Jmol script that loads the backbone (N, CA, C; Angstrom):
load data "model"
ATOM      1  N   MET A   1      86.799 123.018 100.188  1.00  0.00           N
ATOM      2  CA  MET A   1      86.708 122.857 101.620  1.00  0.00           C
ATOM      3  C   MET A   1      88.037 122.287 102.089  1.00  0.00           C
ATOM      4  N   THR A   2      88.533 122.815 103.188  1.00  0.00           N
ATOM      5  CA  THR A   2      89.767 122.317 103.796  1.00  0.00           C
ATOM      6  C   THR A   2      89.453 121.850 105.208  1.00  0.00           C
ATOM      7  N   LEU A   3      89.780 120.599 105.498  1.00  0.00           N
ATOM      8  CA  LEU A   3      89.597 120.042 106.835  1.00  0.00           C
ATOM      9  C   LEU A   3      90.959 119.944 107.501  1.00  0.00           C
ATOM     10  N   GLY A   4      91.073 120.494 108.715  1.00  0.00           N
ATOM     11  CA  GLY A   4      92.335 120.504 109.433  1.00  0.00           C
ATOM     12  C   GLY A   4      92.392 119.478 110.541  1.00  0.00           C
ATOM     13  N   GLY A   5      93.566 119.369 111.153  1.00  0.00           N
ATOM     14  CA  GLY A   5      93.796 118.406 112.219  1.00  0.00           C
ATOM     15  C   GLY A   5      92.898 118.632 113.417  1.00  0.00           C
ATOM     16  N   GLY A   6      92.564 117.559 114.089  1.00  0.00           N
ATOM     17  CA  GLY A   6      91.681 117.629 115.244  1.00  0.00           C
ATOM     18  C   GLY A   6      90.218 117.706 114.862  1.00  0.00           C
ATOM     19  N   PHE A   7      89.878 117.328 113.632  1.00  0.00           N
ATOM     20  CA  PHE A   7      88.499 117.397 113.141  1.00  0.00           C
ATOM     21  C   PHE A   7      87.837 116.035 113.296  1.00  0.00           C
ATOM     22  N   ASN A   8      86.682 116.001 113.953  1.00  0.00           N
ATOM     23  CA  ASN A   8      85.898 114.780 114.124  1.00  0.00           C
ATOM     24  C   ASN A   8      84.484 115.041 113.619  1.00  0.00           C
ATOM     25  N   TRP A   9      83.939 114.126 112.805  1.00  0.00           N
ATOM     26  CA  TRP A   9      82.603 114.317 112.236  1.00  0.00           C
ATOM     27  C   TRP A   9      81.879 112.991 112.158  1.00  0.00           C
ATOM     28  N   ASN A  10      80.619 112.990 112.574  1.00  0.00           N
ATOM     29  CA  ASN A  10      79.738 111.831 112.448  1.00  0.00           C
ATOM     30  C   ASN A  10      78.612 112.217 111.506  1.00  0.00           C
ATOM     31  N   GLY A  11      78.616 111.661 110.302  1.00  0.00           N
ATOM     32  CA  GLY A  11      77.563 111.982 109.345  1.00  0.00           C
ATOM     33  C   GLY A  11      78.078 112.042 107.934  1.00  0.00           C
ATOM     34  N   LEU A  12      77.463 112.889 107.152  1.00  0.00           N
ATOM     35  CA  LEU A  12      77.711 112.980 105.722  1.00  0.00           C
ATOM     36  C   LEU A  12      78.377 114.310 105.400  1.00  0.00           C
ATOM     37  N   ILE A  13      79.411 114.278 104.552  1.00  0.00           N
ATOM     38  CA  ILE A  13      80.059 115.489 104.065  1.00  0.00           C
ATOM     39  C   ILE A  13      79.938 115.492 102.548  1.00  0.00           C
ATOM     40  N   LEU A  14      79.282 116.525 101.993  1.00  0.00           N
ATOM     41  CA  LEU A  14      79.136 116.698 100.548  1.00  0.00           C
ATOM     42  C   LEU A  14      79.836 117.986 100.153  1.00  0.00           C
ATOM     43  N   VAL A  15      80.774 117.888  99.205  1.00  0.00           N
ATOM     44  CA  VAL A  15      81.534 119.051  98.758  1.00  0.00           C
ATOM     45  C   VAL A  15      81.392 119.154  97.248  1.00  0.00           C
ATOM     46  N   THR A  16      80.880 120.280  96.762  1.00  0.00           N
ATOM     47  CA  THR A  16      80.699 120.439  95.321  1.00  0.00           C
ATOM     48  C   THR A  16      81.966 120.898  94.622  1.00  0.00           C
ATOM     49  N   GLY A  17      82.970 121.284  95.380  1.00  0.00           N
ATOM     50  CA  GLY A  17      84.246 121.719  94.811  1.00  0.00           C
ATOM     51  C   GLY A  17      85.374 120.810  95.250  1.00  0.00           C
ATOM     52  N   ASP A  18      86.523 121.421  95.520  1.00  0.00           N
ATOM     53  CA  ASP A  18      87.718 120.677  95.919  1.00  0.00           C
ATOM     54  C   ASP A  18      87.729 120.440  97.427  1.00  0.00           C
ATOM     55  N   LEU A  19      88.277 119.293  97.816  1.00  0.00           N
ATOM     56  CA  LEU A  19      88.389 118.917  99.224  1.00  0.00           C
ATOM     57  C   LEU A  19      89.852 118.659  99.542  1.00  0.00           C
ATOM     58  N   GLU A  20      90.353 119.289 100.610  1.00  0.00           N
ATOM     59  CA  GLU A  20      91.721 119.089 101.070  1.00  0.00           C
ATOM     60  C   GLU A  20      91.693 118.591 102.511  1.00  0.00           C
ATOM     61  N   PHE A  21      92.542 117.617 102.791  1.00  0.00           N
ATOM     62  CA  PHE A  21      92.720 117.125 104.157  1.00  0.00           C
ATOM     63  C   PHE A  21      94.087 117.587 104.635  1.00  0.00           C
ATOM     64  N   LYS A  22      94.109 118.478 105.627  1.00  0.00           N
ATOM     65  CA  LYS A  22      95.354 118.971 106.215  1.00  0.00           C
ATOM     66  C   LYS A  22      95.380 118.511 107.664  1.00  0.00           C
ATOM     67  N   GLY A  23      95.911 117.318 107.906  1.00  0.00           N
ATOM     68  CA  GLY A  23      95.832 116.694 109.220  1.00  0.00           C
ATOM     69  C   GLY A  23      96.863 117.139 110.222  1.00  0.00           C
ATOM     70  N   GLY A  24      97.672 118.141 109.908  1.00  0.00           N
ATOM     71  CA  GLY A  24      98.689 118.597 110.851  1.00  0.00           C
ATOM     72  C   GLY A  24      98.087 119.040 112.169  1.00  0.00           C
ATOM     73  N   GLY A  25      98.676 118.603 113.288  1.00  0.00           N
ATOM     74  CA  GLY A  25      98.188 119.007 114.600  1.00  0.00           C
ATOM     75  C   GLY A  25      97.158 118.073 115.192  1.00  0.00           C
ATOM     76  N   GLY A  26      96.787 117.040 114.494  1.00  0.00           N
ATOM     77  CA  GLY A  26      95.814 116.087 115.007  1.00  0.00           C
ATOM     78  C   GLY A  26      95.205 115.272 113.880  1.00  0.00           C
ATOM     79  N   ASN A  27      94.447 114.283 114.267  1.00  0.00           N
ATOM     80  CA  ASN A  27      93.827 113.401 113.277  1.00  0.00           C
ATOM     81  C   ASN A  27      92.548 114.001 112.721  1.00  0.00           C
ATOM     82  N   ILE A  28      92.175 113.548 111.531  1.00  0.00           N
ATOM     83  CA  ILE A  28      90.876 113.837 110.944  1.00  0.00           C
ATOM     84  C   ILE A  28      90.097 112.533 110.974  1.00  0.00           C
ATOM     85  N   ASN A  29      88.989 112.503 111.707  1.00  0.00           N
ATOM     86  CA  ASN A  29      88.178 111.296 111.865  1.00  0.00           C
ATOM     87  C   ASN A  29      86.767 111.557 111.355  1.00  0.00           C
ATOM     88  N   ILE A  30      86.344 110.776 110.369  1.00  0.00           N
ATOM     89  CA  ILE A  30      85.011 110.916 109.806  1.00  0.00           C
ATOM     90  C   ILE A  30      84.334 109.556 109.846  1.00  0.00           C
ATOM     91  N   PHE A  31      83.163 109.497 110.487  1.00  0.00           N
ATOM     92  CA  PHE A  31      82.364 108.275 110.559  1.00  0.00           C
ATOM     93  C   PHE A  31      81.049 108.546 109.850  1.00  0.00           C
ATOM     94  N   GLY A  32      80.919 108.061 108.643  1.00  0.00           N
ATOM     95  CA  GLY A  32      79.755 108.328 107.794  1.00  0.00           C
ATOM     96  C   GLY A  32      80.164 108.143 106.356  1.00  0.00           C
ATOM     97  N   ALA A  33      80.249 109.256 105.601  1.00  0.00           N
ATOM     98  CA  ALA A  33      80.692 109.194 104.210  1.00  0.00           C
ATOM     99  C   ALA A  33      81.130 110.573 103.755  1.00  0.00           C
ATOM    100  N   VAL A  34      81.996 110.586 102.738  1.00  0.00           N
ATOM    101  CA  VAL A  34      82.481 111.818 102.137  1.00  0.00           C
ATOM    102  C   VAL A  34      82.304 111.707 100.632  1.00  0.00           C
ATOM    103  N   LEU A  35      81.716 112.738 100.040  1.00  0.00           N
ATOM    104  CA  LEU A  35      81.566 112.798  98.586  1.00  0.00           C
ATOM    105  C   LEU A  35      82.021 114.186  98.153  1.00  0.00           C
ATOM    106  N   ALA A  36      83.022 114.240  97.264  1.00  0.00           N
ATOM    107  CA  ALA A  36      83.556 115.522  96.804  1.00  0.00           C
ATOM    108  C   ALA A  36      83.771 115.474  95.300  1.00  0.00           C
ATOM    109  N   ASN A  37      83.737 116.652  94.692  1.00  0.00           N
ATOM    110  CA  ASN A  37      84.017 116.751  93.269  1.00  0.00           C
ATOM    111  C   ASN A  37      85.444 116.300  92.983  1.00  0.00           C
ATOM    112  N   GLN A  38      86.396 116.749  93.824  1.00  0.00           N
ATOM    113  CA  GLN A  38      87.793 116.368  93.642  1.00  0.00           C
ATOM    114  C   GLN A  38      88.521 116.505  94.969  1.00  0.00           C
ATOM    115  N   THR A  39      89.369 115.526  95.286  1.00  0.00           N
ATOM    116  CA  THR A  39      90.242 115.613  96.452  1.00  0.00           C
ATOM    117  C   THR A  39      91.610 116.032  95.942  1.00  0.00           C
ATOM    118  N   THR A  40      92.089 117.195  96.405  1.00  0.00           N
ATOM    119  CA  THR A  40      93.320 117.744  95.852  1.00  0.00           C
ATOM    120  C   THR A  40      94.552 117.476  96.698  1.00  0.00           C
ATOM    121  N   ASP A  41      94.395 117.276  97.994  1.00  0.00           N
ATOM    122  CA  ASP A  41      95.563 117.124  98.849  1.00  0.00           C
ATOM    123  C   ASP A  41      95.181 116.336 100.096  1.00  0.00           C
ATOM    124  N   VAL A  42      96.031 115.372 100.475  1.00  0.00           N
ATOM    125  CA  VAL A  42      95.817 114.610 101.699  1.00  0.00           C
ATOM    126  C   VAL A  42      97.122 114.615 102.483  1.00  0.00           C
ATOM    127  N   ASP A  43      97.118 115.284 103.637  1.00  0.00           N
ATOM    128  CA  ASP A  43      98.279 115.336 104.526  1.00  0.00           C
ATOM    129  C   ASP A  43      97.870 114.840 105.904  1.00  0.00           C
ATOM    130  N   GLY A  44      98.803 114.206 106.609  1.00  0.00           N
ATOM    131  CA  GLY A  44      98.555 113.799 107.989  1.00  0.00           C
ATOM    132  C   GLY A  44      97.717 112.534 108.089  1.00  0.00           C
ATOM    133  N   ASN A  45      97.141 112.332 109.265  1.00  0.00           N
ATOM    134  CA  ASN A  45      96.354 111.146 109.556  1.00  0.00           C
ATOM    135  C   ASN A  45      94.879 111.404 109.272  1.00  0.00           C
ATOM    136  N   VAL A  46      94.362 110.692 108.280  1.00  0.00           N
ATOM    137  CA  VAL A  46      92.961 110.827 107.894  1.00  0.00           C
ATOM    138  C   VAL A  46      92.307 109.456 108.012  1.00  0.00           C
ATOM    139  N   ASP A  47      91.245 109.372 108.806  1.00  0.00           N
ATOM    140  CA  ASP A  47      90.529 108.108 109.004  1.00  0.00           C
ATOM    141  C   ASP A  47      89.070 108.327 108.615  1.00  0.00           C
ATOM    142  N   ILE A  48      88.669 107.735 107.479  1.00  0.00           N
ATOM    143  CA  ILE A  48      87.288 107.830 107.018  1.00  0.00           C
ATOM    144  C   ILE A  48      86.692 106.433 107.069  1.00  0.00           C
ATOM    145  N   GLN A  49      85.652 106.268 107.881  1.00  0.00           N
ATOM    146  CA  GLN A  49      84.996 104.974 108.012  1.00  0.00           C
ATOM    147  C   GLN A  49      83.543 105.105 107.590  1.00  0.00           C
ATOM    148  N   TYR A  50      83.171 104.335 106.564  1.00  0.00           N
ATOM    149  CA  TYR A  50      81.788 104.347 106.105  1.00  0.00           C
ATOM    150  C   TYR A  50      80.884 103.829 107.220  1.00  0.00           C
ATOM    151  N   ASN A  51      79.807 104.593 107.506  1.00  0.00           N
ATOM    152  CA  ASN A  51      78.877 104.202 108.553  1.00  0.00           C
ATOM    153  C   ASN A  51      77.468 104.566 108.089  1.00  0.00           C
ATOM    154  N   SER A  52      76.702 103.574 107.648  1.00  0.00           N
ATOM    155  CA  SER A  52      75.366 103.834 107.107  1.00  0.00           C
ATOM    156  C   SER A  52      74.405 104.376 108.168  1.00  0.00           C
ATOM    157  N   CYS A  53      74.611 104.040 109.429  1.00  0.00           N
ATOM    158  CA  CYS A  53      73.749 104.557 110.499  1.00  0.00           C
ATOM    159  C   CYS A  53      73.909 106.069 110.639  1.00  0.00           C
ATOM    160  N   MET A  54      75.125 106.578 110.518  1.00  0.00           N
ATOM    161  CA  MET A  54      75.364 108.015 110.606  1.00  0.00           C
ATOM    162  C   MET A  54      74.773 108.750 109.396  1.00  0.00           C
ATOM    163  N   ILE A  55      74.821 108.136 108.225  1.00  0.00           N
ATOM    164  CA  ILE A  55      74.234 108.733 107.028  1.00  0.00           C
ATOM    165  C   ILE A  55      72.721 108.786 107.168  1.00  0.00           C
ATOM    166  N   ASP A  56      72.125 107.709 107.635  1.00  0.00           N
ATOM    167  CA  ASP A  56      70.680 107.660 107.856  1.00  0.00           C
ATOM    168  C   ASP A  56      70.255 108.717 108.873  1.00  0.00           C
ATOM    169  N   LYS A  57      71.022 108.856 109.930  1.00  0.00           N
ATOM    170  CA  LYS A  57      70.718 109.853 110.963  1.00  0.00           C
ATOM    171  C   LYS A  57      70.790 111.269 110.383  1.00  0.00           C
ATOM    172  N   ALA A  58      71.761 111.526 109.509  1.00  0.00           N
ATOM    173  CA  ALA A  58      71.897 112.850 108.896  1.00  0.00           C
ATOM    174  C   ALA A  58      70.678 113.191 108.041  1.00  0.00           C
ATOM    175  N   PHE A  59      70.176 112.227 107.281  1.00  0.00           N
ATOM    176  CA  PHE A  59      69.034 112.489 106.418  1.00  0.00           C
ATOM    177  C   PHE A  59      67.716 112.555 107.190  1.00  0.00           C
ATOM    178  N   ASN A  60      67.613 111.865 108.306  1.00  0.00           N
ATOM    179  CA  ASN A  60      66.364 111.842 109.062  1.00  0.00           C
ATOM    180  C   ASN A  60      66.261 112.932 110.125  1.00  0.00           C
ATOM    181  N   SER A  61      67.365 113.597 110.458  1.00  0.00           N
ATOM    182  CA  SER A  61      67.317 114.604 111.511  1.00  0.00           C
ATOM    183  C   SER A  61      66.926 115.984 110.986  1.00  0.00           C
ATOM    184  N   GLN A  62      67.146 116.248 109.714  1.00  0.00           N
ATOM    185  CA  GLN A  62      66.843 117.548 109.124  1.00  0.00           C
ATOM    186  C   GLN A  62      66.083 117.352 107.815  1.00  0.00           C
ATOM    187  N   PRO A  63      65.146 118.243 107.511  1.00  0.00           N
ATOM    188  CA  PRO A  63      64.478 118.144 106.214  1.00  0.00           C
ATOM    189  C   PRO A  63      65.444 118.524 105.091  1.00  0.00           C
ATOM    190  N   VAL A  64      65.299 117.898 103.944  1.00  0.00           N
ATOM    191  CA  VAL A  64      66.120 118.207 102.782  1.00  0.00           C
ATOM    192  C   VAL A  64      65.424 119.296 101.984  1.00  0.00           C
ATOM    193  N   ASN A  65      66.111 120.405 101.756  1.00  0.00           N
ATOM    194  CA  ASN A  65      65.570 121.520 100.983  1.00  0.00           C
ATOM    195  C   ASN A  65      66.286 121.596  99.646  1.00  0.00           C
ATOM    196  N   VAL A  66      65.553 121.586  98.559  1.00  0.00           N
ATOM    197  CA  VAL A  66      66.134 121.736  97.234  1.00  0.00           C
ATOM    198  C   VAL A  66      66.345 123.220  96.989  1.00  0.00           C
ATOM    199  N   ILE A  67      67.593 123.620  96.804  1.00  0.00           N
ATOM    200  CA  ILE A  67      67.917 125.018  96.581  1.00  0.00           C
ATOM    201  C   ILE A  67      67.875 125.346  95.089  1.00  0.00           C
ATOM    202  N   ARG A  68      68.353 124.427  94.285  1.00  0.00           N
ATOM    203  CA  ARG A  68      68.371 124.656  92.846  1.00  0.00           C
ATOM    204  C   ARG A  68      68.229 123.321  92.138  1.00  0.00           C
ATOM    205  N   TRP A  69      67.445 123.314  91.089  1.00  0.00           N
ATOM    206  CA  TRP A  69      67.252 122.107  90.298  1.00  0.00           C
ATOM    207  C   TRP A  69      67.324 122.490  88.836  1.00  0.00           C
ATOM    208  N   GLU A  70      68.060 121.720  88.056  1.00  0.00           N
ATOM    209  CA  GLU A  70      68.181 121.996  86.634  1.00  0.00           C
ATOM    210  C   GLU A  70      68.040 120.687  85.881  1.00  0.00           C
ATOM    211  N   ASP A  71      67.171 120.664  84.906  1.00  0.00           N
ATOM    212  CA  ASP A  71      66.940 119.482  84.093  1.00  0.00           C
ATOM    213  C   ASP A  71      67.497 119.751  82.703  1.00  0.00           C
ATOM    214  N   LYS A  72      68.590 119.070  82.389  1.00  0.00           N
ATOM    215  CA  LYS A  72      69.200 119.247  81.068  1.00  0.00           C
ATOM    216  C   LYS A  72      68.804 118.071  80.188  1.00  0.00           C
ATOM    217  N   LYS A  73      68.187 118.379  79.101  1.00  0.00           N
ATOM    218  CA  LYS A  73      67.759 117.334  78.169  1.00  0.00           C
ATOM    219  C   LYS A  73      68.834 117.131  77.117  1.00  0.00           C
ATOM    220  N   LEU A  74      69.154 115.870  76.854  1.00  0.00           N
ATOM    221  CA  LEU A  74      70.144 115.540  75.838  1.00  0.00           C
ATOM    222  C   LEU A  74      69.507 115.668  74.452  1.00  0.00           C
ATOM    223  N   LYS A  75      70.272 116.184  73.522  1.00  0.00           N
ATOM    224  CA  LYS A  75      69.770 116.346  72.156  1.00  0.00           C
ATOM    225  C   LYS A  75      70.247 115.220  71.282  1.00  0.00           C
TER     226      LYS A  75
END
end "model"
wireframe off; spacefill off
backbone 0.3
color backbone group
């Protein structure tokens, strides 16, 4: 996932792959939380502020649907 300049988000961002912040042309403002497998590049102005109220709102506004579940047992 690549986030560009002028991006504002209130809530939770979950990325299962790589995350890039390309802040050219404006700031990237996130109020909530970001979880990514790997952050590969950070350019420009990036402001991430943890906000538990925004995370709670994200989980309570939409039902959570399990798309895939895998149980790996250790040998």
